[in-house]
C-alpha positions as CSV (number, residue, x, y, z in Angstrom):
1,X,136.3,154.4,173.4
2,X,132.6,154.9,172.5
3,X,131.7,158.1,170.8
4,X,128.0,158.7,170.2
5,X,126.4,162.0,169.0
6,X,129.8,163.7,169.3
7,X,130.1,162.8,172.9
8,X,132.8,160.5,174.2
9,X,131.2,158.3,176.8
10,X,133.3,157.7,180.0
11,X,134.8,154.2,179.7
12,X,134.7,153.2,183.4
13,X,130.9,154.0,183.8
14,X,128.1,151.5,183.2
15,X,126.4,152.0,179.8
16,X,123.2,153.0,181.5
17,X,124.9,155.9,183.2
18,X,127.3,156.7,180.3
19,X,124.4,157.4,177.9
20,X,123.1,160.1,180.3
21,X,126.2,162.2,179.4
22,X,124.4,162.9,176.1
23,X,122.1,166.0,176.4
24,X,118.5,164.8,176.1
25,X,119.0,161.3,177.4
26,X,118.2,160.5,181.1
27,X,118.1,157.3,183.0
28,X,114.7,156.2,181.7
29,X,115.5,156.8,178.0
30,X,118.9,155.2,178.5
31,X,117.2,152.0,179.8
32,X,114.7,152.0,176.9
33,X,117.5,152.4,174.4
34,X,119.4,149.5,176.0
35,X,116.4,147.3,176.1
36,X,115.7,147.8,172.4
37,X,119.3,147.2,171.6
38,X,119.3,144.1,173.9
39,X,122.4,145.2,175.8
40,X,123.0,144.6,179.5
41,X,122.7,148.0,181.3
42,X,125.3,147.0,183.8
43,X,128.0,146.5,181.2
44,X,130.9,148.9,181.2
45,X,131.2,151.3,178.3
46,X,134.7,150.1,177.6
47,X,133.4,146.5,177.2
48,X,131.0,147.5,174.4
49,X,131.7,146.0,171.0
50,X,131.7,148.2,167.9
51,X,128.5,146.5,166.8
52,X,126.8,147.3,170.1
53,X,127.9,151.0,169.8
54,X,126.5,151.1,166.3
55,X,123.2,149.6,167.4
56,X,122.9,152.2,170.2
57,X,123.9,155.0,167.7
58,X,121.2,153.9,165.2
59,X,118.4,153.7,167.8
60,X,119.3,157.2,169.1
61,X,119.5,158.7,165.6
62,X,116.1,157.4,164.6
63,X,114.1,158.0,167.8
64,X,115.6,160.7,169.9
65,X,116.2,164.4,169.5
66,X,119.5,165.1,171.2
67,X,122.3,167.6,171.7
68,X,122.2,170.6,169.2
69,X,118.8,169.8,167.7
70,X,117.2,169.6,171.1
71,X,118.9,172.7,172.4
72,X,117.8,174.6,169.3
73,X,114.2,173.5,169.7
74,X,114.1,174.4,173.3
75,X,115.6,177.8,172.6
76,X,113.0,178.6,169.9
77,X,110.2,177.5,172.1
78,X,111.3,179.9,174.8
79,X,111.6,182.8,172.3
80,X,108.0,182.4,171.3
């Protein structure tokens, strides 16, 4: 079971689609992340090794603003 950014990714989905369950990551960002991590986008989430999950997690943490941080930024931008 892969858990990234506090979100449990659905095990039966392809990784490309599974990453879109994280707020702030769509199909295009998902593909970019997987290309950088050198992971096949058609691979199922349940087939990911722990190293692959950690690689994805590191890429997301260093490059993307997601979940709570993104929601907070959007909220403050709207309030201005």
